[in-house]
C-alpha positions as CSV (number, residue, x, y, z in Angstrom):
1,M,74.0,51.6,-61.5
2,R,72.7,48.1,-61.2
3,A,74.5,45.0,-62.1
4,A,73.1,43.1,-65.2
5,T,72.2,40.1,-63.3
6,T,69.7,41.9,-61.2
7,M,68.0,43.8,-63.8
8,G,64.8,42.8,-65.5
9,G,63.2,41.1,-62.5
10,A,65.1,37.8,-62.7
11,A,63.3,36.6,-59.5
12,D,59.8,36.8,-61.2
13,A,61.1,34.4,-63.9
14,I,61.8,31.6,-61.4
15,P,58.9,29.4,-61.3
16,T,57.5,28.6,-57.9
17,I,56.9,24.9,-57.0
18,P,53.9,24.4,-54.7
19,R,55.0,22.7,-51.3
20,A,53.9,19.2,-51.0
21,T,54.4,19.4,-47.2
22,K,53.9,21.8,-44.3
23,R,54.9,21.8,-40.6
24,C,52.0,21.9,-38.1
25,R,52.2,24.7,-35.3
26,G,50.3,22.3,-33.0
27,C,52.1,19.1,-33.1
28,N,55.4,20.4,-34.9
29,R,55.1,17.4,-37.5
30,T,55.6,17.9,-41.1
31,R,52.6,16.6,-42.9
32,P,51.3,16.7,-46.5
33,I,49.2,19.8,-47.4
34,T,46.0,17.4,-47.6
35,F,46.2,17.2,-43.8
36,F,45.6,21.0,-43.5
37,W,42.1,22.7,-43.8
38,R,41.6,25.6,-46.2
39,G,43.8,24.3,-48.8
40,G,46.9,24.4,-46.6
41,R,46.4,28.0,-45.3
42,D,45.6,26.8,-41.7
43,P,48.7,26.7,-39.3
44,R,47.4,23.5,-37.7
45,C,46.9,20.1,-39.3
46,K,43.3,18.8,-39.1
47,V,44.1,16.6,-36.2
48,C,45.4,19.4,-34.1
49,R,42.7,21.9,-35.2
50,T,39.8,19.3,-34.2
51,R,41.6,18.8,-30.8
52,Y,41.8,22.5,-30.3
53,M,38.3,23.3,-31.4
54,R,37.0,20.7,-29.2
55,R,38.7,22.0,-26.2
56,W,37.6,25.5,-27.1
57,I,34.1,24.7,-27.4
58,A,34.1,22.8,-24.0
59,T,35.5,25.8,-22.2
60,H,33.4,28.4,-24.1
61,R,30.0,26.5,-24.3
62,D,27.9,29.6,-23.9
63,A,29.7,31.6,-26.5
64,F,29.7,28.8,-28.9
65,T,25.7,28.1,-28.3
66,A,25.1,31.9,-28.8
67,W,27.1,32.0,-32.1
68,Q,25.4,28.8,-33.4
69,R,21.9,30.2,-32.7
70,A,22.6,33.6,-34.2
71,Y,24.0,31.8,-37.4
72,K,21.0,29.6,-37.6
73,E,18.7,32.7,-37.3
74,R,20.6,34.6,-39.9
75,N,20.7,31.8,-42.5
76,R,17.4,30.1,-41.8
77,D,16.1,30.3,-45.4
78,L,19.4,28.9,-46.7
79,I,19.5,26.0,-44.2
80,R,15.7,25.2,-44.8
81,A,16.5,25.1,-48.7
82,Y,19.4,22.8,-48.1
83,H,17.4,20.4,-45.9
84,R,14.6,20.4,-48.4
85,K,17.0,19.4,-51.3
86,Y,18.8,16.9,-49.1
87,Q,15.4,15.1,-48.2
88,R,14.1,15.2,-51.8
89,R,17.3,13.4,-52.9
90,R,17.4,11.0,-50.0
91,R,13.8,9.9,-50.7
92,A,14.6,9.4,-54.5
93,L,17.6,7.3,-53.4
94,I,15.4,5.2,-51.0
95,R,12.7,4.6,-53.7
96,A,15.5,3.5,-56.1
97,G,16.9,1.2,-53.6
98,K,20.3,2.9,-53.3
99,W,20.0,4.4,-49.7
100,K,20.3,1.9,-47.1
101,V,17.2,2.6,-44.7
102,G,17.4,1.4,-41.0
103,R,21.1,0.2,-40.9
104,R,23.4,1.8,-38.4
105,R,27.1,2.6,-38.9
106,A,29.5,0.2,-37.4
107,G,30.5,1.2,-34.0
108,S,27.1,2.8,-33.1
109,A,25.1,1.4,-30.3
């Protein structure tokens, strides 16, 4: 027989509180969930993930270039549609005077 306290799924009745922080597996720091990609499901923080990806791309340049080329070929129509929409919006903003033309970002040479 079960004890009366364990019957009825008492664990299901306890509300779960979303974690506000998470420990990064890369730098071992506790950071807010907003510092992680994919809504906190990534094991590395954004800083460590970026550092990892740059290092990986540098050492696997051929594989990365092949992957990019294949992706662009597979999604050519989608990419073209996105660029068309972006350029239409950009031109409209330029005509309205809300898009700064000819100015570079700070720090660019």
